ROVEXNU-481917 format. One line per 2 residues: number of its first residue (from 1); their letters; for each residue x negated, y negated, z negated of N, C-alpha, C. Coordinates in pm, whole numbers. Example, Ala and Ser with C-alpha at 12.3 -4.5 7.8 and 13.67 -1.06 7.14 Angstrom:
# ROVEXNU-481917
1> as> -1319/569/-780/-1230/450/-780/-1320/330/-780  -1285/225/-708/-1367/106/-714/-1290/-3/-787
END
This chain:
# ROVEXNU-481917
1> xx> -19554/-17883/-14243/-19583/-17980/-14169/-19459/-18084/-14212  -19484/-18221/-14216/-19386/-18281/-14221/-19381/-18372/-14091
3> xx> -19250/-18416/-14090/-19240/-18487/-13967/-19266/-18655/-13997  -19252/-18743/-13906/-19272/-18855/-13911/-19150/-18939/-14027
5> xx> -19037/-18877/-13968/-18915/-18927/-14052/-18905/-18881/-14203  -18986/-18756/-14241/-19011/-18736/-14370/-19117/-18823/-14427
7> xx> -19205/-18859/-14353/-19304/-18944/-14415/-19292/-19071/-14439  -19163/-19126/-14375/-19112/-19267/-14405/-19018/-19277/-14520
9> xx> -18984/-19171/-14577/-18885/-19158/-14699/-18958/-19236/-14820  -18844/-19316/-14875/-18908/-19346/-15000/-18831/-19314/-15129
11> xx> -18943/-19287/-15229/-18888/-19218/-15335/-18872/-19307/-15491  -18761/-19330/-15479/-18735/-19432/-15616/-18815/-19375/-15749
13> xx> -18886/-19463/-15803/-18968/-19430/-15915/-18911/-19487/-16061  -18858/-19611/-16033/-18810/-19681/-16161/-18723/-19805/-16115
15> xx> -18635/-19840/-16225/-18570/-19959/-16192/-18566/-20029/-16332  -18541/-20175/-16317/-18557/-20249/-16440/-18473/-20353/-16416
17> xx> -18356/-20412/-16502/-18297/-20504/-16491/-18320/-20630/-16551  -18326/-20747/-16543/-18351/-20878/-16625/-18239/-20992/-16559
19> xx> -18261/-21085/-16679/-18180/-21210/-16665/-18207/-21265/-16518  -18134/-21309/-16463/-18168/-21357/-16321/-18252/-21490/-16325
21> xx> -18369/-21472/-16242/-18462/-21575/-16241/-18530/-21582/-16109  -18525/-21717/-16034/-18547/-21725/-15903/-18697/-21707/-15882
23> xx> -18797/-21700/-16003/-18931/-21661/-15991/-18971/-21525/-15965  -18857/-21436/-15984/-18852/-21283/-15953/-18904/-21245/-15825
25> xx> -18876/-21331/-15746/-18870/-21321/-15594/-19037/-21318/-15596  -19104/-21424/-15629/-19230/-21441/-15616/-19310/-21330/-15681
27> xx> -19272/-21275/-15788/-19344/-21168/-15824/-19333/-21038/-15777  -19205/-20991/-15722/-19189/-20894/-15620/-19279/-20915/-15500
29> xx> -19300/-21043/-15448/-19330/-21041/-15321/-19518/-21023/-15351  -19552/-21072/-15428/-19700/-21059/-15537/-19751/-20896/-15525
31> xx> -19653/-20815/-15590/-19682/-20695/-15615/-19678/-20613/-15492  -19577/-20668/-15408/-19552/-20575/-15278/-19695/-20593/-15201
33> xx> -19775/-20703/-15164/-19879/-20752/-15120/-20000/-20702/-15175  -19994/-20684/-15304/-20117/-20635/-15401/-20109/-20460/-15375
35> xx> -20008/-20398/-15402/-20004/-20285/-15437/-19973/-20196/-15306  -19970/-20240/-15209/-19941/-20174/-15066/-20001/-20085/-15041
37> xx> -20152/-20081/-15060/-20219/-19990/-15020/-20215/-19850/-15105  -20154/-19888/-15235/-20123/-19775/-15332/-19987/-19692/-15296
39> xx> -19960/-19736/-15175/-19841/-19678/-15151/-19716/-19694/-15236  -19698/-19843/-15298/-19561/-19865/-15376/-19530/-19956/-15280
41> xx> -19368/-19950/-15311/-19295/-20081/-15261/-19199/-20126/-15362  -19186/-20259/-15358/-19106/-20331/-15492/-18956/-20372/-15405
43> xx> -18861/-20368/-15485/-18726/-20396/-15413/-18680/-20503/-15553  -18565/-20584/-15492/-18518/-20681/-15581/-18367/-20705/-15560
45> xx> -18269/-20697/-15625/-18150/-20728/-15588/-18065/-20791/-15701  -17979/-20891/-15660/-17919/-20974/-15767/-17796/-20956/-15794
47> xx> -17736/-20929/-15886/-17594/-20934/-15941/-17544/-21059/-15977  -17479/-21126/-15926/-17436/-21259/-15959/-17328/-21260/-16083
49> xx> -17268/-21157/-16091/-17155/-21131/-16166/-17240/-21112/-16306  -17307/-21029/-16320/-17377/-20995/-16459/-17495/-21120/-16463
51> xx> -17527/-21202/-16378/-17636/-21280/-16390/-17765/-21215/-16432  -17789/-21105/-16349/-17908/-20984/-16372/-17956/-20995/-16245
53> xx> -18089/-20952/-16233/-18172/-20921/-16119/-18232/-20765/-16159  -18253/-20676/-16060/-18284/-20553/-16069/-18415/-20536/-15990
55> xx> -18550/-20481/-16049/-18654/-20467/-15960/-18662/-20303/-15947  -18696/-20272/-15861/-18684/-20093/-15805/-18845/-20101/-15743
57> xx> -18867/-19984/-15818/-19012/-19951/-15761/-19018/-19820/-15694  -19061/-19794/-15542/-19036/-19693/-15459/-19195/-19657/-15429
59> xx> -19215/-19514/-15393/-19338/-19472/-15351/-19307/-19416/-15209  -19396/-19449/-15104/-19378/-19394/-14983/-19447/-19255/-14977
END
């Protein structure tokens, strides 16, 4: 039996870094809205020092 807390846990599936681009926020938003029913969540982090953005893919 799984508890509610265990059910809310996110599992990191993959990450990929790209050159920083403001449009990536729109892509991640689109993916989250489109693939939510597939139990996938996308995250985006920015590293200003490196000039990179990293997309992370999680499964709920």
